[in-house]
C-alpha angles and dihedrals in degrees: 000000000000116000116255130196115218136195128310120284109269094229104042130029089214092064122089123193116224138178112208138190121246109229118224103246091213089063096050116127142082094298092054091044090054090049091053093049092050088056093052096261132120122219112236144163134221119214142161137062096057092323105116097184128329114184114214140151131230132199108264097216093046091049091053089051092050092052095046095074126099093275093054112178089000092065116130113230132196109216123192107203134158090355093304133101121229130187104216146166125213100248103171127022119188119202135198107262094228109025095036092221119143110264103175139004131204111207117197119206109238130208103216092209096055130072120258132193115246137166118231131183122257116224123196113225132182132030121280092216098174091049092049095046091053089053090245126134136233110239114200109202100174123048099176137027131214109226139179119221143119114294094247091052098056106126121222088232143339122241119225110202110213098172092107095043113132131205109277094010131110143201118235130195089259089059095057122107104229127191118262112283094018124112136170115260097205142040108334093202097066116120117248100176132008137165134247135186114266121225093265092052094051120094113257092254091061099044115106117228113256114259117256 
């Protein structure tokens, strides 16, 4: 049967119910993968938490819909496969090098009570008044942050307040205000935002000539 995505999980908006097709392991391979894609399905695999490797397929359109919500790739998905229910996250998505369409998905089984690692976008908020008045520029160097938290606590994004940013100063990961239960998973000293002199603030010898 073709995989079908159902309604949202009754407890959490970030959950999506899905019924999936178990793939016959004897038919695995590039030919079977092409067959699945021509029928509107995407070959995939479920792994983790005592699941070594369970080949399945999911409906391509329904998967795109599931990933288009606020949580994006961090969405939690209920998969019914082989008579069992799995709570998973899409951990690796392979795409066609030319068309950009999804060609394979790796779903990892998640324990809702244990922390997971996820990547969330960083959004700049506020107005760096001092930097702007000095004709300097705000230079964002990180656009996402890898965090560690429980699956139900993954934020859709993290705000980076630049309103107090000074000329020549910077904001590092350790300076961010993170939601309760969320912590960075990497080097806390990495720079998220810094400042640089704008063209007007540079001395004449360092200004590049305007393009013709």
